NUROGU-171247 format. One record per atom (N, C-alpha, C, O): residue in three letters; atom name; x, y, z. Coordinates in pm, whole numbers, always signed. Atoms other than C-alpha are relative to their C-alpha. Example, Ala and Ser with C-alpha at 12.3 -4.5 7.8 and 13.67 -1.06 7.14 Angstrom:
REM NUROGU-171247
<"ala","N",<+89,-119,+0>>
<"ala","CA",<+1230,-450,+780>>
<"ala","C",<+90,+120,+0>>
<"ala","O",<+194,+118,+66>>
<"ser","N",<-82,-119,-6>>
<"ser","CA",<+1367,-106,+714>>
<"ser","C",<-77,+109,+73>>
<"ser","O",<-26,+220,+90>>
REM end
This chain:
REM NUROGU-171247
<"met","N",<-15,-75,-80>>
<"met","CA",<+4642,-1687,-2273>>
<"met","C",<-45,-170,+145>>
<"met","O",<-136,-254,+148>>
<"ala","N",<+39,+117,-99>>
<"ala","CA",<+4689,-1944,-1930>>
<"ala","C",<-200,-36,+30>>
<"ala","O",<-278,-130,+20>>
<"his","N",<+159,+7,-93>>
<"his","CA",<+4331,-1870,-1775>>
<"his","C",<-96,+48,-31>>
<"his","O",<-201,+49,+34>>
<"gly","N",<+157,+40,+65>>
<"gly","CA",<+4106,-1796,-2014>>
<"gly","C",<+59,+111,-141>>
<"gly","O",<+177,+143,-151>>
<"asp","N",<-59,-42,+97>>
<"asp","CA",<+4129,-1602,-2338>>
<"asp","C",<-80,+186,+23>>
<"asp","O",<-132,+250,+116>>
<"leu","N",<-7,-180,-13>>
<"leu","CA",<+4089,-1212,-2451>>
<"leu","C",<-168,+3,-115>>
<"leu","O",<-177,-47,-227>>
<"ile","N",<+72,-20,+139>>
<"ile","CA",<+3737,-1114,-2627>>
<"ile","C",<-34,+151,+40>>
<"ile","O",<-73,+206,+143>>
<"glu","N",<+63,-184,-73>>
<"glu","CA",<+3670,-739,-2640>>
<"glu","C",<+45,+37,+78>>
<"glu","O",<-25,+88,+166>>
<"gly","N",<-102,-67,-84>>
<"gly","CA",<+3968,-638,-2464>>
<"gly","C",<-51,-52,+161>>
<"gly","O",<-27,+16,+260>>
<"val","N",<+52,-2,-140>>
<"val","CA",<+3781,-834,-2157>>
<"val","C",<+65,-116,+8>>
<"val","O",<+65,-183,-95>>
<"val","N",<-7,+153,+22>>
<"val","CA",<+3944,-1175,-2018>>
<"val","C",<-53,-38,+69>>
<"val","O",<-65,+16,+179>>
<"arg","N",<+95,+102,+2>>
<"arg","CA",<+3733,-1440,-1987>>
<"arg","C",<+77,-120,+119>>
<"arg","O",<+158,-191,+60>>
<"thr","N",<-18,+52,-67>>
<"thr","CA",<+3820,-1635,-1691>>
<"thr","C",<-61,-165,-40>>
<"thr","O",<-167,-166,-103>>
<"ser","N",<+97,+111,+0>>
<"ser","CA",<+3722,-2039,-1698>>
<"ser","C",<-111,+7,+50>>
<"ser","O",<-151,+85,+136>>
<"glu","N",<+142,-16,-85>>
<"glu","CA",<+3389,-2136,-1639>>
<"glu","C",<-35,-39,+116>>
<"glu","O",<-149,-57,+160>>
<"arg","N",<+52,+60,-143>>
<"arg","CA",<+3422,-2251,-1321>>
<"arg","C",<+157,-30,+104>>
<"arg","O",<+262,-94,+103>>
<"glu","N",<-151,-4,-126>>
<"glu","CA",<+3646,-2171,-1002>>
<"glu","C",<-87,-54,+75>>
<"glu","O",<-202,-90,+51>>
<"val","N",<+33,+16,-120>>
<"val","CA",<+3621,-2249,-667>>
<"val","C",<+98,+24,+105>>
<"val","O",<+216,-12,+113>>
<"ile","N",<-149,-112,-48>>
<"ile","CA",<+3782,-2033,-422>>
<"ile","C",<-74,-74,+182>>
<"ile","O",<-193,-96,+205>>
<"glu","N",<+49,+23,-100>>
<"glu","CA",<+3772,-2149,-47>>
<"glu","C",<+95,+46,+134>>
<"glu","O",<+207,+1,+158>>
<"ile","N",<-46,-50,-97>>
<"ile","CA",<+3843,-1958,+259>>
<"ile","C",<-63,-76,+151>>
<"ile","O",<-161,-150,+151>>
<"ser","N",<+43,+57,-80>>
<"ser","CA",<+3819,-2051,+617>>
<"ser","C",<+90,+137,+124>>
<"ser","O",<+207,+177,+124>>
<"ile","N",<-37,-141,-73>>
<"ile","CA",<+3823,-1736,+907>>
<"ile","C",<-39,-2,+176>>
<"ile","O",<-153,-43,+197>>
<"pro","N",<+64,-28,-98>>
<"pro","CA",<+3788,-1676,+1289>>
<"pro","C",<-104,+40,-22>>
<"pro","O",<-136,+93,-129>>
<"gly","N",<+177,-46,+9>>
<"gly","CA",<+3402,-1616,+1399>>
<"gly","C",<+89,+102,+77>>
<"gly","O",<+172,+80,+164>>
<"ser","N",<-95,-135,-40>>
<"ser","CA",<+3540,-1242,+1452>>
<"ser","C",<-50,+82,-149>>
<"ser","O",<-1,+61,-260>>
<"val","N",<+43,+14,+75>>
<"val","CA",<+3274,-1020,+1276>>
<"val","C",<+97,+112,-54>>
<"val","O",<+48,+181,-144>>
<"asp","N",<-89,-149,+75>>
<"asp","CA",<+3565,-734,+1179>>
<"asp","C",<+67,-122,-87>>
<"asp","O",<+138,-66,-170>>
<"leu","N",<-116,+58,+126>>
<"leu","CA",<+3755,-1034,+951>>
<"leu","C",<-141,-48,-120>>
<"leu","O",<-124,-55,-242>>
<"val","N",<+119,+29,+117>>
<"val","CA",<+3402,-1131,+764>>
<"val","C",<+14,+117,-161>>
<"val","O",<-37,+107,-272>>
<"val","N",<-50,-71,+120>>
<"val","CA",<+3547,-854,+536>>
<"val","C",<+67,-62,-109>>
<"val","O",<+62,-34,-229>>
<"leu","N",<-82,+152,+139>>
<"leu","CA",<+3767,-1163,+354>>
<"leu","C",<-95,-5,-88>>
<"leu","O",<-94,+21,-208>>
<"ala","N",<+113,+104,+101>>
<"ala","CA",<+3455,-1316,+250>>
<"ala","C",<-77,+112,-53>>
<"ala","O",<-121,+85,-165>>
<"arg","N",<+51,-110,+131>>
<"arg","CA",<+3300,-1000,+100>>
<"arg","C",<+61,+107,-63>>
<"arg","O",<-1,+196,-121>>
<"phe","N",<-89,+24,+117>>
<"phe","CA",<+3628,-927,-66>>
<"phe","C",<+14,-121,-97>>
<"phe","O",<+21,-111,-220>>
<"thr","N",<+12,+142,+129>>
<"thr","CA",<+3631,-1269,-243>>
<"thr","C",<-130,+8,-40>>
<"thr","O",<-147,-1,-161>>
<"ala","N",<+185,-28,+130>>
<"ala","CA",<+3216,-1218,-344>>
<"ala","C",<+8,+77,-44>>
<"ala","O",<-91,+58,-115>>
<"ala","N",<-26,-23,+45>>
<"ala","CA",<+3309,-961,-487>>
<"ala","C",<+92,+0,-104>>
<"ala","O",<+53,+50,-209>>
<"thr","N",<-107,+72,+90>>
<"thr","CA",<+3627,-1081,-677>>
<"thr","C",<-59,-82,-136>>
<"thr","O",<-53,-71,-258>>
<"ile","N",<+58,+97,+138>>
<"ile","CA",<+3435,-1370,-828>>
<"ile","C",<-136,+61,-44>>
<"ile","O",<-188,+18,-147>>
<"gly","N",<+81,-73,+96>>
<"gly","CA",<+3158,-1135,-893>>
<"gly","C",<+27,+21,-93>>
<"gly","O",<-25,-38,-188>>
<"ala","N",<-38,-14,+78>>
<"ala","CA",<+3363,-959,-1089>>
<"ala","C",<+54,-83,-95>>
<"ala","O",<+78,-36,-207>>
<"arg","N",<-115,+144,+63>>
<"arg","CA",<+3554,-1292,-1224>>
<"arg","C",<-188,-21,-84>>
<"arg","O",<-203,-19,-206>>
<"ala","N",<+138,+8,+29>>
<"ala","CA",<+3145,-1334,-1266>>
<"ala","C",<-61,+82,-158>>
<"ala","O",<-155,+62,-236>>
<"asp","N",<+97,-173,+115>>
<"asp","CA",<+3090,-992,-1530>>
<"asp","C",<-100,-4,+80>>
<"asp","O",<-183,-83,+34>>
<"phe","N",<+53,+0,-83>>
<"phe","CA",<+2894,-937,-1242>>
<"phe","C",<-12,+166,-63>>
<"phe","O",<+95,+224,-78>>
<"asp","N",<+6,-173,-65>>
<"asp","CA",<+2735,-517,-1279>>
<"asp","C",<+50,+44,+155>>
<"asp","O",<+11,-27,+247>>
<"leu","N",<-35,-101,-137>>
<"leu","CA",<+2876,-297,-967>>
<"leu","C",<-103,-36,+45>>
<"leu","O",<-73,-130,+119>>
<"asp","N",<+75,+25,-66>>
<"asp","CA",<+2535,-333,-850>>
<"asp","C",<-39,-132,+80>>
<"asp","O",<-65,-149,+199>>
<"glu","N",<-30,+121,-22>>
<"glu","CA",<+2531,-684,-869>>
<"glu","C",<+133,-80,+51>>
<"glu","O",<+158,-201,+49>>
<"ile","N",<-140,+38,-68>>
<"ile","CA",<+2875,-699,-709>>
<"ile","C",<-74,+86,+127>>
<"ile","O",<-10,+63,+229>>
<"asp","N",<+62,-73,-172>>
<"asp","CA",<+2662,-479,-392>>
<"asp","C",<+4,-40,+19>>
<"asp","O",<+88,-86,+96>>
<"asp","N",<+91,+100,-34>>
<"asp","CA",<+2399,-699,-429>>
<"asp","C",<+93,-178,+137>>
<"asp","O",<+68,-222,+249>>
<"leu","N",<-75,+103,-71>>
<"leu","CA",<+2663,-1013,-329>>
<"leu","C",<+111,+18,+132>>
<"leu","O",<+141,-71,+211>>
<"arg","N",<-76,+29,-100>>
<"arg","CA",<+2906,-868,-99>>
<"arg","C",<-110,+5,+143>>
<"arg","O",<-97,-34,+259>>
<"leu","N",<+50,-19,-162>>
<"leu","CA",<+2619,-766,+122>>
<"leu","C",<-49,-99,-3>>
<"leu","O",<-72,-107,+117>>
<"ala","N",<+54,+149,-13>>
<"ala","CA",<+2451,-1168,+63>>
<"ala","C",<+67,-34,+132>>
<"ala","O",<+24,-63,+243>>
<"val","N",<-112,+124,-72>>
<"val","CA",<+2782,-1309,+201>>
<"val","C",<-38,+93,+135>>
<"val","O",<-80,+26,+229>>
<"asp","N",<+32,-12,-136>>
<"asp","CA",<+2723,-1030,+499>>
<"asp","C",<-120,-26,+59>>
<"asp","O",<-134,-23,+181>>
<"glu","N",<+164,+31,-90>>
<"glu","CA",<+2385,-1102,+601>>
<"glu","C",<+57,-185,+8>>
<"glu","O",<+95,-216,+120>>
<"leu","N",<-1,+64,+0>>
<"leu","CA",<+2450,-1458,+510>>
<"leu","C",<+139,-23,+173>>
<"leu","O",<+106,-86,+274>>
<"ser","N",<-56,+20,-100>>
<"ser","CA",<+2772,-1439,+767>>
<"ser","C",<-40,+8,+135>>
<"ser","O",<-27,-68,+231>>
<"val","N",<+82,+0,-190>>
<"val","CA",<+2585,-1292,+1072>>
<"val","C",<-109,-96,+17>>
<"val","O",<-83,-191,+91>>
<"ser","N",<+18,+125,+23>>
<"ser","CA",<+2325,-1509,+1008>>
<"ser","C",<+0,-137,+129>>
<"ser","O",<-76,-227,+165>>
<"phe","N",<-99,+170,-67>>
<"phe","CA",<+2506,-1784,+1225>>
<"phe","C",<-68,+88,+128>>
<"phe","O",<-159,+17,+171>>
<"gly","N",<+5,-30,-155>>
<"gly","CA",<+2438,-1561,+1574>>
<"gly","C",<+139,+46,+43>>
<"gly","O",<+230,+76,-33>>
<"pro","N",<-99,-47,-111>>
<"pro","CA",<+2677,-1468,+1834>>
<"pro","C",<+89,-61,-67>>
<"pro","O",<+52,-172,-106>>
<"leu","N",<-83,+57,-7>>
<"leu","CA",<+3016,-1537,+1728>>
<"leu","C",<+109,-15,+68>>
<"leu","O",<+81,+38,+175>>
<"asp","N",<-67,+6,-126>>
<"asp","CA",<+3389,-1629,+1938>>
<"asp","C",<+87,+11,-85>>
<"asp","O",<+82,+5,-208>>
<"ala","N",<-92,+42,+59>>
<"ala","CA",<+3676,-1640,+1891>>
<"ala","C",<+59,-227,-23>>
<"ala","O",<+143,-296,-81>>
<"glu","N",<-32,+158,+12>>
<"glu","CA",<+3665,-2037,+1937>>
<"glu","C",<-73,-60,-178>>
<"glu","O",<-63,-177,-217>>
<"thr","N",<+98,+22,+78>>
<"thr","CA",<+3435,-2020,+1608>>
<"thr","C",<+23,+66,-157>>
<"thr","O",<+17,+186,-186>>
<"arg","N",<+2,+12,+132>>
<"arg","CA",<+3483,-2080,+1227>>
<"arg","C",<-72,+35,-64>>
<"arg","O",<-187,+21,-22>>
<"leu","N",<+28,-23,+74>>
<"leu","CA",<+3398,-1955,+943>>
<"leu","C",<+46,-45,-177>>
<"leu","O",<+119,-1,-266>>
<"arg","N",<-90,+94,+114>>
<"arg","CA",<+3446,-2199,+672>>
<"arg","C",<-99,+46,-136>>
<"arg","O",<-215,+5,-126>>
<"tyr","N",<-4,-90,+143>>
<"tyr","CA",<+3373,-2005,+304>>
<"tyr","C",<+24,-91,-138>>
<"tyr","O",<+143,-109,-166>>
<"thr","N",<+2,+30,+131>>
<"thr","CA",<+3295,-2188,-56>>
<"thr","C",<-6,+59,-77>>
<"thr","O",<-121,+41,-115>>
<"phe","N",<+93,-86,+147>>
<"phe","CA",<+3261,-1942,-374>>
<"phe","C",<+14,-131,-107>>
<"phe","O",<+122,-188,-122>>
<"leu","N",<+8,+85,+88>>
<"leu","CA",<+3164,-2192,-628>>
<"leu","C",<+19,+127,-140>>
<"leu","O",<-18,+223,-73>>
<"arg","N",<+65,-63,+98>>
<"arg","CA",<+3145,-1946,-995>>
<"arg","C",<+26,-100,-83>>
<"arg","O",<+130,-164,-78>>
<"glu","N",<+97,+39,+96>>
<"glu","CA",<+2958,-2112,-1277>>
<"glu","C",<-35,+102,-89>>
<"glu","O",<-137,+170,-79>>
<"gly","N",<+20,-93,+111>>
<"gly","CA",<+2997,-1905,-1574>>
<"gly","C",<-66,+55,+30>>
<"gly","O",<-9,+64,+139>>
<"asp","N",<+108,-166,-28>>
<"asp","CA",<+2716,-1608,-1499>>
<"asp","C",<-43,-35,+136>>
<"asp","O",<-113,+56,+182>>
<"thr","N",<+61,+52,-116>>
<"thr","CA",<+2628,-1805,-1158>>
<"thr","C",<+98,+14,+122>>
<"thr","O",<+213,-25,+98>>
<"val","N",<-123,+32,-152>>
<"val","CA",<+2831,-1783,-780>>
<"val","C",<-100,-61,+76>>
<"val","O",<-217,-27,+62>>
<"asn","N",<+4,+55,-74>>
<"asn","CA",<+2762,-1990,-548>>
<"asn","C",<+25,-19,+124>>
<"asn","O",<+128,-87,+131>>
<"val","N",<-122,-43,-99>>
<"val","CA",<+2848,-1932,-171>>
<"val","C",<-66,-65,+122>>
<"val","O",<-167,-16,+172>>
<"arg","N",<+20,+76,-89>>
<"arg","CA",<+2825,-2194,+92>>
<"arg","C",<+78,+42,+119>>
<"arg","O",<+172,+119,+98>>
<"cys","N",<-12,-66,-89>>
<"cys","CA",<+2888,-2129,+433>>
<"cys","C",<-25,-84,+100>>
<"cys","O",<-136,-134,+114>>
<"thr","N",<+34,+130,-86>>
<"thr","CA",<+2959,-2377,+723>>
<"thr","C",<+89,+114,+128>>
<"thr","O",<+198,+171,+128>>
<"arg","N",<-21,-4,-162>>
<"arg","CA",<+2958,-2266,+1107>>
<"arg","C",<+78,-106,+31>>
<"arg","O",<+51,-220,-5>>
<"glu","N",<-96,+171,-36>>
<"glu","CA",<+3245,-2508,+1251>>
<"glu","C",<+48,+63,+149>>
<"glu","O",<+130,+152,+170>>
<"pro","N",<+46,-136,-130>>
<"pro","CA",<+3155,-2398,+1636>>
<"pro","C",<+199,-70,+69>>
<"pro","O",<+272,-111,-22>>
<"ser","N",<-56,+36,-156>>
<"ser","CA",<+3438,-2505,+1930>>
<"ser","C",<-25,-126,-16>>
<"ser","O",<-99,-157,-111>>
<"asp","N",<-43,+55,-29>>
<"asp","CA",<+3513,-2798,+2036>>
<"asp","C",<-85,-21,+134>>
<"asp","O",<-132,-135,+129>>
<"glu","N",<+82,-29,-72>>
<"glu","CA",<+3312,-2732,+2346>>
<"glu","C",<-134,+16,+16>>
<"glu","O",<-212,-50,+85>>
<"glu","N",<+112,-13,-43>>
<"glu","CA",<+3038,-2572,+2305>>
<"glu","C",<-198,-68,-157>>
<"glu","O",<-319,-46,-164>>
<"gly","N",<+91,+69,+75>>
<"gly","CA",<+2885,-2811,+1975>>
<"gly","C",<-29,+67,-153>>
<"gly","O",<+36,+85,-256>>
<"asp","N",<+48,-130,+110>>
<"asp","CA",<+2683,-2590,+1756>>
<"asp","C",<-164,+59,+51>>
<"asp","O",<-248,+102,-28>>
<"gly","N",<+74,-102,-84>>
<"gly","CA",<+2430,-2437,+2015>>
<"gly","C",<+93,+165,+13>>
<"gly","O",<+64,+274,-38>>
<"gly","N",<-52,-147,-66>>
<"gly","CA",<+2660,-2153,+2158>>
<"gly","C",<-30,+17,+60>>
<"gly","O",<-140,+72,+73>>
<"ala","N",<+30,+52,-130>>
<"ala","CA",<+2708,-2238,+2469>>
<"ala","C",<+115,+126,+75>>
<"ala","O",<+236,+150,+74>>
<"gly","N",<-60,-169,-116>>
<"gly","CA",<+2745,-1878,+2727>>
<"gly","C",<-123,+46,-79>>
<"gly","O",<-27,+65,-154>>
<"his","N",<+80,-93,+21>>
<"his","CA",<+2453,-1709,+2579>>
<"his","C",<-194,+5,+37>>
<"his","O",<-261,-96,+15>>
<"ser","N",<+73,-51,-118>>
<"ser","CA",<+2145,-1574,+2767>>
<"ser","C",<-110,-29,-99>>
<"ser","O",<-75,-25,-217>>
<"glu","N",<+133,+38,+72>>
<"glu","CA",<+1766,-1672,+2622>>
<"glu","C",<-43,+181,-105>>
<"glu","O",<-56,+200,-225>>
<"arg","N",<-19,-144,+46>>
<"arg","CA",<+1737,-1286,+2549>>
<"arg","C",<+77,-17,-133>>
<"arg","O",<+15,-17,-239>>
<"asp","N",<-62,+6,+96>>
<"asp","CA",<+2049,-1327,+2326>>
<"asp","C",<-40,-73,-112>>
<"asp","O",<-18,-30,-225>>
<"leu","N",<+43,+108,+91>>
<"leu","CA",<+1908,-1621,+2144>>
<"leu","C",<-144,+49,-55>>
<"leu","O",<-147,+15,-173>>
<"ile","N",<+126,-67,+31>>
<"ile","CA",<+1546,-1455,+2084>>
<"ile","C",<+103,+158,-98>>
<"ile","O",<+114,+156,-221>>
<"asp","N",<-65,-87,+127>>
<"asp","CA",<+1759,-1123,+1924>>
<"asp","C",<+59,-28,-97>>
<"asp","O",<+79,+55,-187>>
<"trp","N",<-104,+2,+121>>
<"trp","CA",<+1982,-1326,+1700>>
<"trp","C",<-126,-102,-36>>
<"trp","O",<-92,-133,+78>>
<"gln","N",<+111,+33,+42>>
<"gln","CA",<+1667,-1519,+1593>>
<"gln","C",<-92,+114,-66>>
<"gln","O",<-150,+77,-168>>
<"gln","N",<+66,-90,+40>>
<"gln","CA",<+1486,-1178,+1529>>
<"gln","C",<+123,+68,-124>>
<"gln","O",<+103,+135,-225>>
<"ala","N",<-90,-85,+164>>
<"ala","CA",<+1830,-1076,+1305>>
<"ala","C",<+2,-138,-125>>
<"ala","O",<+20,-130,-247>>
<"arg","N",<-22,+62,+147>>
<"arg","CA",<+1832,-1383,+1107>>
<"arg","C",<-175,-12,-62>>
<"arg","O",<-201,-79,-162>>
<"glu","N",<+96,+6,+92>>
<"glu","CA",<+1469,-1336,+1020>>
<"glu","C",<+11,+89,-115>>
<"glu","O",<-12,+55,-231>>
<"leu","N",<-12,-92,+40>>
<"leu","CA",<+1540,-1000,+916>>
<"leu","C",<+168,-18,-124>>
<"leu","O",<+188,+78,-199>>
<"ser","N",<-148,+109,+73>>
<"ser","CA",<+1898,-1175,+715>>
<"ser","C",<-46,-52,-111>>
<"ser","O",<-6,-45,-227>>
<"ala","N",<+111,+107,+143>>
<"ala","CA",<+1617,-1406,+527>>
<"ala","C",<-40,+115,-80>>
<"ala","O",<-20,+133,-201>>
<"gln","N",<+82,-121,+117>>
<"gln","CA",<+1429,-1085,+425>>
<"gln","C",<+86,+49,-124>>
<"gln","O",<+59,+45,-244>>
<"leu","N",<-76,-65,+45>>
<"leu","CA",<+1704,-923,+322>>
<"leu","C",<+56,-86,-140>>
<"leu","O",<+36,-43,-254>>
<"leu","N",<-88,+85,+71>>
<"leu","CA",<+1918,-1218,+138>>
<"leu","C",<-193,+6,-182>>
<"leu","O",<-200,+14,-304>>
<"asp","N",<+77,+29,+216>>
<"asp","CA",<+1515,-1259,-97>>
<"asp","C",<+59,+92,-79>>
<"asp","O",<+107,+78,-191>>
<"glu","N",<+15,-110,+116>>
<"glu","CA",<+1547,-915,-189>>
<"glu","C",<+150,+11,-88>>
<"glu","O",<+161,+97,-174>>
<"leu","N",<-104,-98,+84>>
<"leu","CA",<+1930,-914,-326>>
<"leu","C",<+86,-114,-88>>
<"leu","O",<+158,-93,-185>>
<"val","N",<-48,+120,+88>>
<"val","CA",<+2026,-1309,-419>>
<"val","C",<-126,-74,-113>>
<"val","O",<-247,-58,-92>>
<"thr","N",<+90,+96,+58>>
<"thr","CA",<+1858,-1550,-695>>
<"thr","C",<-115,-139,+115>>
<"thr","O",<-237,-135,+129>>
<"thr","N",<+56,-10,-135>>
<"thr","CA",<+1790,-1793,-380>>
<"thr","C",<+131,-44,+77>>
<"thr","O",<+252,-26,+68>>
<"his","N",<-148,-11,-161>>
<"his","CA",<+1956,-1913,-40>>
<"his","C",<-132,-52,+77>>
<"his","O",<-254,-36,+69>>
<"gly","N",<+69,+83,-77>>
<"gly","CA",<+1883,-2145,+221>>
<"gly","C",<+66,+3,+65>>
<"gly","O",<+177,+48,+36>>
<"arg","N",<-108,+98,-85>>
<"arg","CA",<+2016,-2307,+551>>
<"arg","C",<-79,-121,+16>>
<"arg","O",<-195,-147,-15>>
<"ala","N",<+37,+183,-55>>
<"ala","CA",<+2031,-2708,+702>>
<"ala","C",<+123,-22,+37>>
<"ala","O",<+216,+57,+16>>
<"ile","N",<-83,+66,-120>>
<"ile","CA",<+2246,-2909,+919>>
<"ile","C",<+42,-50,-115>>
<"ile","O",<-31,-72,-211>>
<"ala","N",<-92,+161,+66>>
<"ala","CA",<+2503,-3141,+745>>
<"ala","C",<+166,-20,+101>>
<"ala","O",<+262,+43,+145>>
<"asn","N",<-46,+33,-90>>
<"asn","CA",<+2669,-3297,+927>>
<"asn","C",<+52,+12,+156>>
<"asn","O",<+146,-50,+205>>
<"gly","N",<+17,+7,-115>>
<"gly","CA",<+2612,-3190,+1266>>
<"gly","C",<+20,+157,-23>>
<"gly","O",<-18,+203,+85>>
<"arg","N",<-83,-148,+31>>
<"arg","CA",<+2746,-2797,+1147>>
<"arg","C",<-147,+40,-65>>
<"arg","O",<-232,-48,-83>>
<"ser","N",<+92,-102,+23>>
<"ser","CA",<+2479,-2503,+1020>>
<"ser","C",<+6,+18,-44>>
<"ser","O",<-67,+116,-30>>
<"val","N",<-2,-10,+103>>
<"val","CA",<+2550,-2462,+700>>
<"val","C",<-110,+110,-119>>
<"val","O",<-219,+68,-157>>
<"ala","N",<+61,-89,-22>>
<"ala","CA",<+2432,-2131,+561>>
<"ala","C",<+4,+39,-205>>
<"ala","O",<+120,+7,-230>>
<"trp","N",<-53,+72,+137>>
<"trp","CA",<+2440,-2128,+113>>
<"trp","C",<-127,+150,-43>>
<"trp","O",<-228,+199,+7>>
<"leu","N",<+55,-101,+119>>
<"leu","CA",<+2345,-1856,-168>>
<"leu","C",<+25,-26,-157>>
<"leu","O",<+125,-81,-203>>
<"thr","N",<-67,+8,+155>>
<"thr","CA",<+2340,-1848,-546>>
<"thr","C",<-83,+124,-25>>
<"thr","O",<-193,+142,+27>>
<"lys","N",<+47,-92,+73>>
<"lys","CA",<+2286,-1525,-747>>
<"lys","C",<+81,-9,-121>>
<"lys","O",<+203,+4,-119>>
<"glu","N",<+72,-78,+141>>
<"glu","CA",<+2227,-1478,-1116>>
<"glu","C",<+82,+70,-34>>
<"glu","O",<+105,+129,+72>>
<"arg","N",<+3,-105,+138>>
<"arg","CA",<+2398,-1247,-1386>>
<"arg","C",<-118,+22,-14>>
<"arg","O",<-202,-62,-50>>
<"gly","N",<+103,-4,+116>>
<"gly","CA",<+2146,-1041,-1475>>
<"gly","C",<-155,-75,+15>>
<"gly","O",<-245,-97,-67>>
<"ala","N",<+162,+54,-11>>
<"ala","CA",<+1850,-1203,-1270>>
<"ala","C",<-17,+90,+96>>
<"ala","O",<+75,+135,+164>>
<"gly","N",<+6,-28,-127>>
<"gly","CA",<+1656,-1041,-1033>>
<"gly","C",<+0,-136,+119>>
<"gly","O",<+46,-251,+122>>
<"ala","N",<-59,+65,-160>>
<"ala","CA",<+1630,-1148,-656>>
<"ala","C",<-169,-148,-81>>
<"ala","O",<-272,-143,-148>>
<"gly","N",<+109,+100,+30>>
<"gly","CA",<+1412,-1464,-717>>
<"gly","C",<-72,-5,+155>>
<"gly","O",<-169,-78,+176>>
REM end
């Protein structure tokens, strides 16, 4: 087989896969990232609960960037190495807004910070590790989930 071997009736894919997607900053389109997470989780041989956890974790990762708009993009990189899945999401702002998110009130930003804290708590329960950083002036959030490992 070109992409894997047949082991006990299951096609095993190569040990390393990378999938990249970029979507407009719309909560409605985050479903595409969740679908990708479920697919790569299944290819990592996650059980159904682990796949559901990964999907929910990707959703939390996505909304942790706060308010999104049509000018913002979310760029995802899904990396599967054996039975481990890494997801990196970069918020790519419009040229006008920088990375701070223009046009949002102080109250919106406080609500967003509270939502980010809740997302971090949920991610603690769903994945092995997760974090946030600024890379090349852009907000980046990432997570790692290992098959069969409890949340870390």
